[in-house]
N, C-alpha and C positions, 0 to 999 in steps of 0.2 A: 679541537675548538668546541667550548661549551656552547652552546646556542645561546645569546645575548637575549635580550628583552627589552624593549622602551615602550614604556607607560607615557599617553598623550592626555593629560588631563585638560581642561575650557575652563577659562574665568568667569566673572559672576555674568558678562556679556554671553547673550548666543549668537548663533551664527558667526560666528568667529573665521571660522574655515579651517578645522580639525582635521579635515579630510583631505584637503588639496596640501596642508603641510603634512601630514602623514605618508600623504603618496609622493609629494613632491622629496620627504628627506627617502622614503624608500627607493626613487628615482637615482639620487644622490646615491646612496651606497649601491644598486646593482650598478651603476656605472662604473667603481670603484671593482665588482668583480665579486661581492658578495651576493648569496643565495637569502632573498628575500621576502616573505610574507606581511600582513596586515591583517588585523582580526578588528573588529568593530565590535564596542562591547554596549547593549543599546537598552536603557532605563526603562522601557514601557514595557506592559505587561502585556500586551499582546504576544503569541506566538511568536508572526511574524506578520511584517508587513504587508501580508497578500490580501487579507480581508479589508486593508483600511482605503478610505476613498483618496484618491490623487489629490485634493486639496488642503489636505491633511498633514499627508508625509511623501506628498511628489513620488517622483516613479517608484516602481517595485523593481528591484533587480536580480534578474535572474540568473541563478549560476549554474554551469554543465549540469553538475550531478540535479536538479533540481529543486533546489532550493529559492526561496521567495525573500529577498534580501533587501537590507538596504541600499540606497542609490549610491552611496558613499564607496559599496562595494565596486561599480561601476569605474570612478577613480582610480581605485587602486589596479584593476585590471587593465585600463587604458596606460596609465603612467608608469606601472610595472612589467606590463607583457605578462604578467601572470595568467594562471586560473585560480580562481578562489573555487570556495565551496561550503558550504553546510558550517563547517566551522568555524569560518571566517568573520559570520556574524552572530551573536549570542544576543539574545534578550533576555531580560528577565522571565516573562512567560516560560519561554521554553525553563530558563535555570529553577523556578517552579514548579512546573509541569515534570520535569524530571525528576525532582526531588521527590515531589509528593508520589508518584509513581513506583519509586524506591522503597517508601514510607509504606505502602498499600501491600507491595509485595514483602515487605518486613526485613529489609535490607539492613535498618538500622537500630537492629533488634531489641526491638522495645523502649531505646529512650528515646526523650522531649525530643523533637524537631523544633529547631531555632536556626536564625538567621546566623548567629554564630554558633556551630563551625558549618553547622550541611550547607545553609546555602552559598556563606564564602568558600565551603569546598568544594563546591558543583562550579562556580565560577574559576574557582582555579584550576579544577581539572580538565575545562574546555582552554586555557590557554596553553597548558604545559601539553596538551595532545598535541599542538601542532609543533611546538618547541621538543618534544621529546620522537619527534617523527624521523626525526635526523637528514629532513630535507631541507632545512633553511640553516642560515648562519644566524642569523637576525627574523625577529617576533616581533615585530610595530602593533602596537595592541592601541587602537582609541577609547577613552571612554566617553560616550554618548552623555549627551546633557553637559550640566554644567556644576565646580564644584560651589558645596552649600545647599543642591537639589536634595530633598529627602531620599529620593529614588535612588541617588547615586551612590548612597553610603554603602549599598554593601559592596560594590567594584570597589571605592578607594579603599575599604578595610583587607579587599580579596588581595589589591595591589601590595597593601601593606607588608598582608602577609608574604607574598610572592618573593620579595624583597630580600626578606630572610629566609626561605625557603629554598631559593636557587642561588644563594652569595648577591652580597650587597656589590660583588665587583660585576658582575654577569649583569644586572638590570639597572637602569637610565631613568630617570623621573622627567618628561618636558611639561611644562605649563604654558600653555598660549592664554594671554590676557589683554587686552585692551588698554591703550593710551589715547584716551582721546583729546582733540584739539578744541579748548574753549574759546571761540572767536571773541566773546566780548573780553577776556582776559586779555587775549593773543597767546594763550602759551599752551602749552602740551602738559595733562596733569596725570603723574604716578598714582595717586590714591587707588583708585580702581586696582591696579595691578597689586599696591600694596596690601589691602584688603583680600584680594584673591587669595594670593599667597599664603594669608594669617588661616583664611580659613581651612584651603589643604592641612598647614601646618595642624591646626587642630585637630586634624584626622587623622595626626601622623606620619604625613607623605609629604618630603620638604623636595621642592625641586630642585635640579640639579644643571638644567638651564630654562630659562624666557626668553618664549618666542611674543613680543611685544608688539601686536598688531596695528599699526596706526597710522594713518592719514600722510603725515609728514617727516621728513629725516630726524631722528633722534641722535642730538650732539652727545658731545660727551659727558656735560655735567647731566641728562636726562639717564645714562645708560649707568654711570656711577651712583645717581642715586637709588636706581634700579635694585641696583647689586647691593649696595651698603644694609637697605632696609629690605632685601629679599634672601639675604644671607648667600648671594652668590657671587663668581665671581665673573670681571667684565666683561671676559669674551663668553661668558656664558647669555649674556644677554643680545640676543639676536633680532634682530627688526625684521618686520612682516610687512610691505608698504604696499599698496594697491599697485596693481596690475593690470594691463589692460587686457590680459589674457591668462587663465590659470596656468595653461604651460610656461608661463614664461618665469613662474614660483620658481621653479627649482635651479633656476639659471641665480638666481636673485638670493636665495639662500645660501648656496655655494659663493655666491659673493660677501656673504654674510660669515661664513663660515661653518654652519651649522654643520656638516659633514665632517669635514677637519675635527671640531669639537667631540661628536658622536665617535670618530672613530678614535681618539686620545682618550678619553675619558673609559670605553669598552674596550681599550687595548685589541681592537679589532687588527687584523694583517689583511692588507687590500693594497690593489693597487693604484697605479694613478688615474682620476676617472675618464671616462672615454665618453662625451659629450657631443660629439662632433655631430651626428643623425640628429640629433635633438637638437641644437644648434640651427641644422638646417631646414627643419618643421617648422622651429619658431619665426626664423627669416622668410618661409614662406606663407604662414599665417599673416605677420606682420606686414610682407611687399607683395602683396598680389597684384597682378597684371589686370582683372578683371573683377568688376561685383555682378551678380545675379540677384535678379528677387526668384527664393522659391516660397509657393507657400503652405503652409501648414494646417492645413483642415481638421479641426479636433474640436473634442466637448470641454477642455482643461485648459487652453492656452492663455485663461489669465494666469494661473502659475506655471510657469515655462520648466520648472523644475520636474512637473508632470511629463515630459517628454526628453528628460534630459540627456540620455542616451544616444536619440534621434541629433540633438542638436551639438553633440561632442562628435557623431559622426559625418554631419554636414562638415567639421571644420576639418576632421582628416580628409573628407573626401575633395573640398576646396584647396588643402596645398597640395595633392595630389594634382589637382586641373588647373594649378596656378591662378585661383579666384575667390573670391571671398563669397560666402554664399550666405544674402541677408534672408533673415527667416521673415516672411509677412505673415503674422499670426491671425489667421481666419476662426470665428467661432463658428461651428457648425448648425448651431441654433438660428443663425442670424444668415444663413445661405439661402436664396429661392432662385426660382428661373427666371428670376424679375431682374434680380440683380447680380447674379454669378456673373457676368461679361464682366461690370463695372468692377469687380472685385477682383477677377482676373485680368485684365487687362494690361497689367504692369507684371506679370510674371512669367517665365519662363518655365517651370516646373511646379506640376502639385504634389504632395504628399499627403496621403488621406492616412491619417493618424490610427494605432488602436483605442480599443477602449472598451466598456459592458457597458450594458444599460441602452433603451429605447429612445433615450433623448439625444438629440441632434441627427437622426439618421435619414433622415429627409435631405438635410445637407448636405451631407456626405456621399447621398447618392448623387445630389444635384453636380456635386463636383467630377464625380465618377463621370457623369454624362457628358460635361462640357465640356472636359480636357478629351475624352474621348471622337465625341464628334468632330471638335479642332483643333485634331493631331496635338495638341500641349504633350511633353511628358508626362508620363503620372506613374508615382510608385504606391500600392495600395501595401497595408502592413495591418497582418495581421485581419481584424476588424474592417481595414480600408481596402484589402482583399474581398474582405466577405464583400463589403456594398461595390465591389463591382462587379461581381457574379451576380449579387440581387439585380444591379440596374442594368445589365444586359440579360438577365431572366425577362424580366420588364420590358424593355425598349425595344429588345430585338428579337428574342425569342416569340415575345409575342404573348407572354405569360403574367398578364396584369397583375396578379395578386402575387404574386411571387414576393417571398421574404425570407426569411429566419426564424425558427422557431423560436430565438431567444423573445422575440419581440412580440410574435402572433402564432401564437402555438397552434390556430387552425388553418393557416393559410393552406389556400388549396395549391400551391407551388413551394412545398417548404425547401426551395433550393438551399439552404443551408440549415443543419439539421444537428440536435446535442448527439454527440457521440455516443452509441451505444455502452461504453463501459461507465459512459458520464450518470446515465439514467435514474438510475436507486441508488446516487449518492445524495446525500442528504446534508454534510457536513460541509459549509464551504471554504475553510481553509486545508489550503496544500494540498488539495485534490484535484488539481486543472491537469489536461496533459502539458507536463512541465522538464523543461532541459533538452539535452542534447539527442535528437532525432537524425537519420541518415536522412537524407534529399537524392535522388538520382534522377538525371535534369537530362531531356532530349536534345542530341548533337542539332548543332544550329540554335539551336534559340537565342532568344538575349541573354538567360539565365546561362548558360554553358559558355556563350561568349564571354561574360564577365567573371565568371569562374575561371574559366578554364581546364575544367575538369567536370566528369561525368556525376563521380558522388561526391558529397561532401556531408557534413553535419553540423546544422543550425540549432537554436534555442528555440525552444514553444513556452507559449501560458496561453493556454484555451479550451475551452468547452465545445464549441462548437465547430463544424464541418463543414466542406462540399458533401451534397449531400450525394452519395453514390448511384442514388437509386436514378437521380435527376440528370445528371453530369452528361449523359449520353447528347441530351438537347442543346447545352452550350458551344458540342463538340460538333454537331450538326447547323448549326448557325454561326461558327466561325472562329470561336476564342479556340483557343488551343490552351491543352493542357499539358505544361511542359516541365513539371515538377512532380515526383511524388516520393513516397515514402513509402521503399520495397518491403517492409515486411506485412504491413498492412493496405497498403492500397490508397492510402489515403493522396488527395491532392494536396500540395507543396504550392506548386507554383502554375500559374493564372496568365497567360499575355496574350494579345492581340499582333499577329502576323502584319496585318495592312495598318499597322502605326508606328509611328516613328521611335515609340518608346513607349509602352505600359507594359508593366510587369506588377500582379498584386500577387505578394507570400504569406503564406499561413504562421510563416517561423518571423522572427524577432529578428534581424540581421543586425540592427544598428548595437546590439547587446554584444557583440561579439569585435567590433572595430575597435582599434588601438593605433597610436601616433607609431609604430613602427607598424603594423598591419591593419590598412583603410579596410573596411568594408568591402568587398567587390562592385556587390550591387548600388552601391552608394557614389563611389565612385564613376561608375559607366551612367548613373542617372544624371547625377553633373555634369558630366559632357554629353550626354544628350540634351541638358537643358542649354548647354552653353551654346551648343550647336542651332537649337531654336530660337535661342535669345539674339545672336547673331544673323539668325534667318530675318529677325521682324526688329533687329533694332534696340532689342532691350537690354542689350549688356552696354555697360557704365566701366571705362577707364579708373584706374583710382591714383590716385598721389603715391608715386612713387618713393618720393623726397624724406623718407621716414630715417629714422636714426636705427643702424642696425646694431642684430644682438652683438654682443661680446665677453 
C-alpha cells in the first residue's frame, strides 16, 4: 500500500487548533491499526524555535534526536505514542538555509535559484522523506499559519504539487475553519469559512474535508450551506466543538465520523478502532476522586504554553493517581522570604520550572528553601534542579556566595557552571546539550523507586551543570547525588534523603510523558503531594456526578 498524505491547513483566523485536530485524527488512525506520523511545516524564518522567547512561541519541544521544535510535536507524541524527530518539524528558515547551502556548493549547476521550483522542491523533499521511509502508512502534514498569509504561500504551492506528484488518490486535503456565533444576530455565520476556502482554492488547493470549529452545534442548514458553497459533500463537513479537555477531541472527531471519511476517501485498509484505553483515560481525567493544588514556580507563567508539556504531564500523572492537579501559577519575580508562606499555604507540592537567564532566580531559590525546610514535596526540573543545588550550597553548605556562572561569572562558589564543551561556542541556536542521554540511578533512591530500573534515557536541553569540582561539598552536607550520566560523570539527579520527596533533575522528564505512558517521576511526585495534602487537609473531594464518556 502506497503511503498516504493528509494535508491540514487553517482558515483565516489563527489559533483554531490544527495541532490538536491533527493529533486527534492520528490517534483515531493509530487506533485502527495504521502506522502514522505527523509533520509540522512552520512558516517563520527562524531555523528552529530554540532561540525564541517563550512569550513569542511557547515551549520549545525537544525530540529524542536533539531537534528543538514546535510544541505541537508534543501533542503528536502524547496522542499517538510515537517518537518524532528533526524531520517532523520543518521551518522556512531551515528550508532557505538548506537551499542557500546547496547553491553555495554549486548543486543547482549555475541556475537561477527561485521560490519555484527550488524552495517548493525542498519543502516536498522533507515531506516525501517521511513517506518514502517505509515506516508509515499515513503522513499527516500540518501547515502552520493561516491561508492567505504570504509566508504560507510556498507551502500551499508545494502541497498542490505534491498532490500530483504522488497521485491524487494518495492525498487528502483537510481545511480547518471558524464558524463564529454572532450573539446580536443569534446565528452562526459561514462567511469566514466560505472566504477561507475561496482563498485556498485560488492557490490551487481544494479541500476534501472541512472541519468547522464552532462553539455551537452545526445544524443541517449550516452543514448544507458549507457543503454547497465550498464544494464538498455534506458528510465531509465535520463539526469541531469546544471540549473540556483536549483529550476528548479524538472521541468527538470519531463521533463526527472524521476517521471513517478519511479511511473511505484514501481507500485505507484498517481494523475497527480500539479506543478502550483512551476512553478509560478520559474518564479518569473527567471524574477524579480528589483535587490537589501544586505550585508551578516559573518566569513565564503568564503564558501557560511556555510550560505545555509540564501541564500535560500533570494531567497524565493525575489520572494515574485518581486526582485532578490544579496548577497554581506563581511568578518567581514576585516571591520573597516574606510572602512565600502565604503563597504556598494551600499547595501540596512545588515544582520549580526550567528556564534561562537571571530574572526571577531569587524567587525560585526562596521556593526551594521553603519546600526543603517545611517538608513540602519538591520537584526541580533543569534550572529548577540547579536552583535547589544553589540554595543548598548557600544555606546548608555555608557557601553564601554560591551561584551559577550563568547569573554571576565571578561567583566565589560556582556550584553550577558552564559545561566544558560549551565554553567556546558563540552561536546560540541548536548548540546546547540536546536530546536523549543515559541516566544511571542509585538503588533505593526516589528516582529508582519511580522508574523501577537503574538505567534509562531522558531528554536534555541545557548548557550548565553541577560543577564536578565542587559537588563533594553537597554530599558532605547531606544532599544525595542519585543519578549520573555514565559516559561523562555528569550529575543528573539530586535528592534529599531526610525529606518526604525532594527531587531535582537536570533533564526534562515532561517531554516523554504520554497518555499511555505517564512519566514516572511526575506520577511519584503527584502521589507524594497527595500524601502531603492528606496529612495537612489540603486535598479536596470532587463532584463525581458528571456525564461519562461514550
